N, C-alpha and C positions, 0 to 999 in steps of 0.2 A: 735386823735385816730380814726381809720376807723370804719365804721358801723360793719364790720365783727368782729373786735377786741372787740368792745363794746358789741355785742350780745354774743360773746364767753365768755367774762369776766362775764357778768350778769348770764349766764346759769351756769357757774362753781360756782360763788359766792352764788347764790340763789338756787343752787341744783335743777335746772329745768330739771331733768331727772327722769324717772321711768323705772322699769324693767318689761318686759313681758317674758313669758316662753313657749317654744314649746317642747312637749314631743318627746322622741326618743323611739320607740316601738320595742320590740323583735318580729320578724316574725315567730318564732317557738313556742312561748308561749303566745304572746299577752300581756306580762307584760312590763310595762314602765321601761326602763333602767335608764333614767334620763331626765333632761330638759336642753335645750340650753337657756342661758340667753341672751336677746336682749335688747338694750337700746332704749328708745323712749323719744322724747322731749316733755315736758309738756306745751309748749306754742307755739302759731303761731307766726312765725317771719321770720328772714332772711334765715334760713336753712330749706330747703324743706324735708330733710331726715337726719337721724343720720349719714349716711356715709359722707354727706357734712360737717357735724359738726366736725367729727373726722379728715377729711382732712384739714379743716381750723385750727384745733388745732395743727396738725403737722407742718403746714406752719408757725404758729405763736409761735412755741416752747412752747405750753401749753398742749401737748399730755399726758404727765405723770399725770398732775393734772386732766385732763378729764377722763383718764383711771382709776385713783384712785377713782374718784367720782363714775363712772359707776360700778366698782367692788364692792365698799362698798354698794351701793344701791342694787345691784344684790344679794349679800350675805345676807344682812338684810332681803330682801324679800323671799329668798330661804330657810330660816330657817324652814318654815312650812313643807317642804317636805324633808329636808336634815337631820333632827334629828329623833331619834327613836319615834315611831315604823316604820316610813315610810322609812327614810334613802336612798333616791335616789341620783344619781350622778348629779353634776352640770357641764355643759359644758360652759366654758368661752372663748370667742374670745379674743385672745391676739396678738397684733401686735409684730412681731419679734424684732422691734426696742425697744419696751418697755420691752420685756422679758429680754433683755441684759442690761437694765438700772440699775445702781447701786441702785437707790432709790426703784425700783420694787423688786430687789433681796433682799434688806434689809427689805423692808416693807411687802412683801407677805410671811410672816413666819407662823410657827405653832401657835405662840403667837397671831398673827393677826387673825387667824381663830378661836382661842379658844374663843374669845369674842362673836362669833356667834354660838358656840357649834358645829363646823363643823370640820371633820377630813380631812387632806390633801388627804387621799385615795379616798375621794368622789369628788375631784376637778379634772376636765380634762381641760387642756389648749389646745384650738384649735388654731393651727397655719396655716394660709392660705399659699398655695404654690405660690400665685400670688405676695406676697411680696418678693422682691429680698433680699437675705441675702449675704452681701459682704464678711464677714469674717466667713466662715463656720467652721473653726477650733475653734474659740472662741465660736461660737454659739453652737457647739456640747458640749463644756465644760459646758456651761450654762444649756443645756438640761440634761446632766448627773447630774448636781447639783440638779435640780428639781426632777428628778427621784429618787435620793437618799433621798429626803425629802418626798417620797411616793406620789408625784403628778403623774398624768397620762397625756400622750401626745397624741393628735389627730392631724392628718393632714387634713385640711379643703380644700374644693373645688378641690379635685383631679380630673383631667381631664379638668380643666379650663385653665391651663397654659402649659408650656413646660418643667418645671424643676421638676415636681412632683416626678419622679422616683428617681432622685438623692437625693432629700430631704427625701423621705421615707427611702432610703438606709442609709443615714447619721444619721437620727433621731431615726429609729426603733420604730415607734409609736405603741400604743396599738390599736388605731382606725384609720381608713381611711374613710373620708366622701366623697362620690362620688358626684361630682358637678351636680346640678340639670339640666344642659344642656344635660348631658348624660342620665338622667332619663326621661326627657320630651319626650313623645311619643315613648318610648323605645319598646313598643309592636308592633310598625309598622316599626321599623328600624333595619334591620339585622346587620348593622355595629355597632350600639350602643349595641345591645345584645351581639355581639361578644366581644366587648371591656369589657363590664361588666362581661361576662363569664370568660374572661381572668383574671380579677381582683379577681373573686371568686376562681379560681384555685391558684392564687398567695396567697390569704387569707388562703387556706387550707395548702399550703406548709410553709407559714411563721408564721401562728398563729395570724396574724393581722386581727382584725374584721372590717367588712364593714358596713357603714351606708349610705343608699340611701337618698339623700336630695331632697326636692321638689316634693314628691309624691303627685299628685293632682287628679288622677283618679283610679278607681278600676282596670282598664286594666294595668296601670303602676304598681300598687301594686301587682297584680297577676303575672306579668312578673318578677319583682325583687325577689319575693318570690320563684318562681319556678327555677330561676337561682341559688338560694342558698345564696343571700345576707342576712346577719343575722339581720340587724336592718333597720328601715326606719323612716323618719320624713317628714312632709309636710302638706299642707292645708287639704288633704283628712283625715289624721289621726287627726289633730287638728291644728287650727290656734294659733299663739302666743297670750296668754292671761295673764292678771295680776293675775287672780285667777287660782288655780289648780283645774281642773274639770275632772271627769272620761272620759275615751275614749268611744266613741259612741258604742252601742251594735252592730250596723250595721257593723262597721269596725272589731270589735272583732269576730263576727260571721263569717264574710267573711274569716278572717285569719284561724279560727278554721276549717271551712269547706274545705278550700284549703289544709290545712295540713292533714285533714282527707283523702282527695283524694290521697295525696302523701304518707300517712302513714296509710294504712287501719288497721294496727294492733291495733289502738286505740279502736276498737270495741271488742277486745279480752278480756278475763277475766282479772281482776285486777292484778293477780299475773304474767301475761305475759307482762304487759305494762312497768313497771318501774324497773330500774336497782337496786334499793335498795333491791329488793327481791332476788337478786343474791349475795349480799354483804356478806362477811364473815370476821372473825377477822384475824389479822396478828400480829407479834411481834412488840412491840413499845419501842422506846428509845427516850431520849431527845437529842437536838443538842450538849449538853455538854458531852454526853457519848462518850467513846473512841471506836476506831476501834476494839480494843481487846475485849471489852464488846460485841460488835456486833458479833464478831467471836465466842465467847464463847456461846452466846445465840443461834446462828444458828447451832452450833455444837450439842447443846442439842435438838433443834427442827429440826430434819433432813428433814422433809417434807416441811418446810417453804420455800417460794420463796424469802423472804427478810424481810426488816424492814421498818416501817414507823417512821419517826422522827417527833415528836410532840412537840409543845411549846404552852401551854395554850389551849389544845384540838384542835389546828390548825396544819395542816400538813405543815411542813417547807420543807420537802424533803423526798426522798426514797433512800433506798440502797438495790439493788437486790443481791441475793446470787452470781450471776455471776460476778458482779462488785467487790464485796468483795473478791472473789477468785483472780481476776486480781490484786487487790491492794496488796494482801499478797503473790503473786507468785514471782518467781525469787529468786536469791541468797540473796538479801537484802530487799525484799519486806516486810516481817514481821517485821524486825528490824526498818525499816524506817517509817512504817505507823501505828504500833500497838498503839502508844500513841496519835495519832492525834484525835482531837474531830470530831464527825460525821459532824458537821457544815462545816468542810473543805472538806469533801469527798462526801457528799451526793449529789444526783442528784436533783437539784431544778426545772429542766425542765421536769416535769412528767405530765401525763394525769390525770386530776381531773374532776369529773362530779358531778352534784347534784343528789341526790337519785331519784328525780322525772323524770330524763331524760329517754326517751324511749330506750329500749334495742337495737333496730335496729340502732338508732342514735349513741349510744355508740360504736357499732360494726364498723360503718363507720369511726368514729373518731379514733378508735384504729388501723384500717387498713391503715389510712392515715399517720401514724407515720413513721419516718425514719427506715431503716432496723435494725439499732442497738438497737432500742427501741421497735420493733414490738411485742415482746413477754413479755414485762414488764407488771406487774400487774397494774390495774387501781384503783385509789383512788376514793372512793365514799364519798361525804360530805353531810351534812344536815345543811343548813344555815352557810356555811363556817367552820363548825366543822367536825372533823373526824367521819365517820360512819362505814367504813369497806373498804374492797378491793374486786375486782373482777378479776379473772384470765381469760386469753384469752381462755383457754379450756372451762370454764363454759359459757363464753359469746357465743362461737361458737356453743356449744351444745344446749343452749337455743334458739339461732337464728334459728337453724335447726328445733327444736321442734315447734317454732312459725310458720314457713313456712308450716310444716305438718298440724298444727292445722287449719291454714287459709284455706289450700286446702280442709280439711275435712268439715269445719263448716261455710264457707262463700259461699253465692250463687255465682257461677262462672259468671253469666250474669251481676250482679249488684255490686258484691263485698260487699254487705250488709250481716249482720249476718243472719245465717239460723236458722232452727227449734231449735237446741240444745241451742244456745245462747239466742234465744227468751225465751225459757222455763226457762233458768237460770236467766235471767233478771226479769221475772215475779215472780219467787220464791223469789228473792232478795227484790222486792217491797212489796210483800205480807208479808214477814218476818218483814219488817220495821214497819208495822202497821201504815202507814201514808197515806194520801190521794194521789191517782194517777188515771190517766185516761188511759184506754186501748182502742185503736182505731183499727178497722179492715177496710182496704181499698181494694176494689175489682173493677177491670175494667169491666164495663157492656158491653156485646156483643163483647167480645174480640175474641172468637172462630170464629164467622162468618167473622170478619175482617181478622183473620189469614188465614182462608180458601181461601178467595178471593184474598188477597194481598200478601200472602206468609209469610213464617217463618221469613225471614230477617226483613221485615217491622214490624212483630209482636214483634220481639226482640227489635226493635227501640222504639216501643210504651212503652214497659216495662221499658226500660232504661230511657225514658223521664220522667216517673213517679218517678223513683228512683232519678234522678237528681233534679227534682223539690222538692222532699221531703228533700234531703240533703241541697239544697240551701235555702229553705224557713224556715226550722225548725232550731232552735238553736242547736249547736253541743252537748250540754249536755242532749238533749232528745234522746231517743233510737228509732232507725228505723230498723225494721227487714223485711226480704223478705222470706216469707214462701215457695214460689215457684210459678211458672207460673205468673199469674197476681194478686196474693194475697200478701198484705203487712200488717205489724203490726206496730203501733206506741205506745210507752209506755211513758207517760208524768207524771212527778211529779211537773210540774210548770203550774198552771192554767192560768197564763198570756199568755201562748203560744197557747191556744186552738184555737183562731181565725185564727192562721196561717194555720191550717188544711183546713179551708174553703177557704183560699187563694190558697192553692195547688189544691183543687178541681176545683176552678174557672179557674186557669191558665191551668190545664191539659185539661179541656173540651174546652178551647179556642185554645190551641196549637195543639191538636190532630186533629183538622179539616184539617190542612195542610197535613195530612197523606193520605187523601182521594182524589180521582179523582174529578174534578170539577163537573161532572154530579151527582155524589153521594152526594156531599155537597149540591148542589142546591135542590136535591130531598129530602134529609134528611134521607135516608135509603139506604141499599144495598140489592140486590137480591142474595140469595144463597140457597143451599139445607139445610134442617134441618136434625136432626138425623135420621128421617124416610125416607130420600131421596126425600122429596117433596120440591119444590121451596117455599121459604118464604121470607117475608120482615123483615129485621132486622134493628133496629135503629142504628145510629152512636154511637160510643163509648162514654160513660160518666163514671163517677166515683162514686161508692157508698161508703159512709163513715159513719160508725156507731161506737158508743162508749159506754162503761159502766164506771161508776165511782165507785171506791172502797175507802171507808174511814171509820175510826172508828166512832161509835161503831159497825157498820155493815160491817166489813171487808169481802170482798168476797174471796172465795177459787179459785184456778186455774180452777177447774171444773166448778164452777158457772160462772166465767168470760167467759170461752169458750162457755158454753151453751147459755148465754145471748147474746153474740156477734153473734152466729149462728142464733138465733131467730130474732134478729133485722135486720141482713143482709137479711134474707129470706123475712121479711115483707117489707123492703125498696125496694127490687128488684121486688116484686109482685106489689107494688104500682106503680112503674115506668112503668112496662109492661102494666098495666091497662090504665094508662094515655096515653101511645103511641097508644094502640089499639083504645081508644076513639077519639084521634086526627085523626087517619087514617079513622075511620068510618065517621067522620064529613067531611073530605076532599073528 
């Protein structure tokens, strides 16, 4: 027996493998979709990597045994996040040769998963496009078998080989994983961006979801997020680990802040944000109900757009009034179809969204549908259960209302909430009767800078502060722009307070680059004061003052406003005295 065979036999017999998991993260919500299971060898020996081990197993006809061991270890370790209340998905790498193996087909059953308390709906088989599939007809039959058993299929490493498009077409997967070679340095490669952009367009047309693999830098993450890729995984998000740990706040804040820039409506009042607030009821029947029952129901409800077909509170399909009319039309339509169960005629390919989905995103998804489905109602769900439906008319009207609201109440220079929204947020915090901090930020000596360097540079200085605030502060804290160079921050998380000091420090450092070299060296600028006399003005700094409101001494809106004004005046007076003292000494 060779050394390779001996090592392989020992690893299988003594179960010298363990599983690590790498999260796959939603780029729209920051929520973990699931984890990819990866095998690791628990001893130092002949094999330098798991890939070498699996190649040796294939060459020595032990691949099925090794795969079975790896799968069992992965599933046992994955129980912690695949069972309620967490219930995440598990991505399993499966070699196409193994997928077609009779032992795998018979062994990887619902009964097999039951011992781990896992549903097939949570398991995604990842098939790599680099493995050649000789008999595609048989392979497609196997794929259909697994899909019928409620397993999900993903195509791995798309972009790494040359047969990917054919495989995608034949398999019709739920997910496509974009190979890390396409993601690496994508932010500096126009060709890679063009390829991924094409995949995003394909994703929109096909409904197949994309996962960017190997994301290692914030620049790569930013690029795939803005291109419209739905999910990502990689070392930046989290390295593969044996234990499941939370995603870093730095990554989550980055995703939230980038989405905030893409979707400014998140600063609008609560009722404007989520589609659940538009959802209304519709007629409901079961899959066993007949076409005649649907006809009779819609005949009574003349204003209804159609019917939702529910099984155990879950939407199995929809039937629009228009489709029902087509079914029953013609000389024999009514006779042929009236006794058919709705399960045979319902539309299973309908648009369904979670209630928390932003309204503008639902509008985009609705408009991307094919022409024949463009005006179908949209199903709204809460935790995979029926909640209601939204019509295209309601969706378009609300979208128009949102755009008007944004135009009225957001500052046009920074896109941040203006006075009305600031006041609403303050009312909300005061009403909660919990601790919060109200900050007032004002750029010192902004007017002299504006007079000397011009309005365009003045606008850039204001935008710089807005960008620093959005970048440094967590997205769940409120940032408002009163107007001019005045900003407000409302915080209900005391752990974020130090970040305001970081903003002040960064602004005062970066704003120096806005001045000419001679002004920077001198430390002030010369310009006319309000009385028309030449005066020395310090370079811009940032005044930041705050008040704390907490029970039992909860402050009113008036008290908060007055205290902030007093503190701001005191701070500015102190700064001006210090500048004059320094100049007199000089």
